[in-house]
C-alpha positions in Angstrom: 39.1 -69.4 32.0 38.6 -72.5 34.1 42.1 -74.5 34.9 43.5 -77.2 36.5 46.8 -75.2 36.7 45.4 -72.6 38.9 47.3 -71.3 42.0 46.6 -70.2 45.1 49.2 -67.9 46.8 49.2 -66.1 50.5 49.4 -62.4 50.3 51.3 -60.5 53.2 51.9 -56.8 53.7 55.8 -56.2 53.9 56.2 -53.1 55.8 54.4 -50.0 54.1 53.9 -50.3 50.9 55.1 -53.7 49.8 53.6 -57.2 49.4 55.0 -60.9 49.6 52.8 -63.9 47.7 53.5 -67.0 49.2 52.4 -70.4 46.8 51.2 -72.8 48.9 51.0 -76.3 46.3 54.6 -74.7 44.8 57.3 -75.0 47.3 59.4 -72.0 47.8 57.6 -69.8 45.8 57.6 -66.2 46.8 57.2 -63.1 45.1 57.5 -59.7 46.0 55.7 -56.0 44.7 54.9 -52.5 45.3 51.3 -53.0 44.9 48.9 -55.6 44.5 48.7 -55.4 40.7 52.7 -55.8 40.3 51.9 -58.9 42.7 50.2 -60.4 40.5 52.7 -60.1 37.5 55.5 -61.4 39.7 53.7 -64.0 41.0 53.5 -65.1 37.6 57.0 -64.6 36.9 58.5 -66.3 40.5 55.3 -69.2 39.4 56.7 -70.0 35.7 60.5 -70.0 37.4 59.6 -72.7 39.8 57.8 -74.8 37.2 61.3 -74.3 35.0 62.5 -76.3 38.3 60.1 -79.3 38.1 61.1 -79.6 34.3 64.8 -80.5 35.3 64.1 -82.3 38.4 61.5 -84.7 35.8 58.9 -83.9 38.3 55.0 -84.0 37.8 53.5 -80.2 37.6 51.2 -80.5 40.3 47.7 -79.3 39.0 46.0 -76.6 41.8 43.1 -77.1 43.5 39.8 -74.8 43.5 40.0 -71.5 45.3 39.0 -67.8 45.3 40.6 -64.5 45.3 39.7 -62.7 48.3 41.9 -59.7 50.8 44.6 -62.1 52.1 44.8 -64.8 48.9 45.7 -64.3 44.8 44.6 -66.6 42.6 47.6 -67.3 39.6 45.8 -69.3 36.7 48.6 -70.2 33.4 47.1 -68.8 30.1 46.3 -71.5 27.6 49.7 -71.6 25.9 51.5 -72.5 29.2 48.6 -74.8 30.6 49.4 -77.0 27.5 53.4 -76.7 28.3 52.6 -78.8 31.3 50.2 -81.2 30.2 53.0 -81.5 27.8 55.7 -82.1 30.4 53.3 -83.9 33.0 52.7 -86.5 29.1 56.4 -86.4 28.6 57.2 -87.3 32.3 54.3 -90.0 32.3 55.8 -91.7 29.1 59.1 -91.8 30.4 60.0 -89.5 27.0 62.9 -87.5 27.3 63.1 -83.9 25.3 66.3 -85.2 23.4 63.5 -88.2 22.1 60.6 -85.7 21.6 63.3 -83.5 19.1 63.8 -87.0 17.4 60.2 -87.9 17.1 59.1 -83.9 15.9 61.7 -83.7 13.5 63.1 -80.6 14.7 66.3 -79.7 16.7 66.7 -80.4 20.7 67.3 -76.4 21.0 63.6 -75.8 20.0 62.5 -78.3 21.9 64.3 -76.9 24.6 62.5 -73.4 24.2 58.4 -75.6 23.9 59.7 -76.8 27.6 60.4 -72.9 29.1 57.9 -71.4 30.7 59.4 -68.2 30.1 59.7 -68.9 26.6 56.7 -67.9 24.2 55.5 -70.9 22.0 52.8 -70.9 19.0 50.3 -73.4 21.1 50.1 -74.8 17.6 53.5 -76.4 17.9 52.6 -77.5 21.7 49.5 -79.1 20.0 52.0 -80.9 17.5 54.5 -82.0 20.6 51.8 -83.8 22.0 50.4 -85.4 19.0 53.5 -87.0 18.6 53.3 -88.1 22.1 49.8 -90.0 20.9 47.9 -87.3 22.8 45.2 -84.4 21.5 44.7 -81.2 23.2 41.0 -80.2 23.3 40.0 -76.8 24.2 36.4 -76.1 25.2 33.9 -73.0 25.9 31.7 -73.0 28.7 29.1 -70.1 30.1 30.5 -68.5 33.1 27.7 -68.8 36.2 
């Protein structure tokens, strides 16, 4: 999958069996793990937490830069639903729409919108699509052949 919301993290060894990942585009985001495989999971969790901070501070979620993984870098790519959430949040910020206003437009409780906007909460893609639609946006999904 190719996403505008893929982020590179610098990987470093910590001690004999530990790893540390530091994101360059998402300040102060660090993950630690005992294996490289676990590091990818922990990096995604740390990234979600940092992206929630962008929401609280009403800052646009930055797009990642094209980057390839190697022995010193992992690339953490947001899954489709989280990419849609990032697009929704950036649309809300650009249009100066607060969560309470989105809730009113959707005819849904404020708590539901809080769950939709939380990167740690599972949300059906249809729900995010509906939120984007009330903001005058259409989510488009495409299929491309890998090269």
